[in-house]
N, C-alpha and C positions, 0 to 999 in steps of 0.2 A: 114503152114510153107513153106518158100521159099526153092528152090532147093539148095543143098549144093555145094560149090565150091571145097571142099576138098574130098579126098578119104579116108574113114575110114580104109580100109584095109592097106593102105600105112602107116598110123600112127602106126598101130599095128606092121607092119614090122620094122619100125624104132625103136620102143620101145621094141625090143626083150627082153624077160625076165621080162617085166613089164605088169601089167594089165592096160588097158586104159578104163576109164569110159566114158559113152556116153555123159556126160556133158562136158568132156574135148574136145571131137570132136566138139560139138556144140559151145563152147566158142572159139575154134581155128577158126572155120568157120566164126564166127562173126568178129574176128580180121582181118582175111584175106580179108573179104568183105570191111571192113573199110579201110584197106591199099589200096585196089584197087580204092575205091571212092576217097581217098585223092590223089592218083597218077593221076587220071583223072583230078581232079581239078587243080593240079600243071601243067599238060600238057596244059590244056586250058588256064591257066594264062600266059603260055609262048607261046601262039599262035600256039600250035601244036595239031594235031589230032592223033598223035602217042604217046602212053604211053611207056615210056622208063624206064630202071632200075634206072636211076638217079632221076626219079620221086618218088621213094620210100624213 
């Protein structure tokens, strides 16, 4: 398994009063990784080496 880009304790802090299953954190991590990959592709398509918020 690759390294996680999210912090599970921060998820739990935000979800105060709710239980957070481990598969939620794993699914969120995969979505975040895909968002980053897509943003990198958009930056490259626009001739930039800097990934910006507008790439999301």
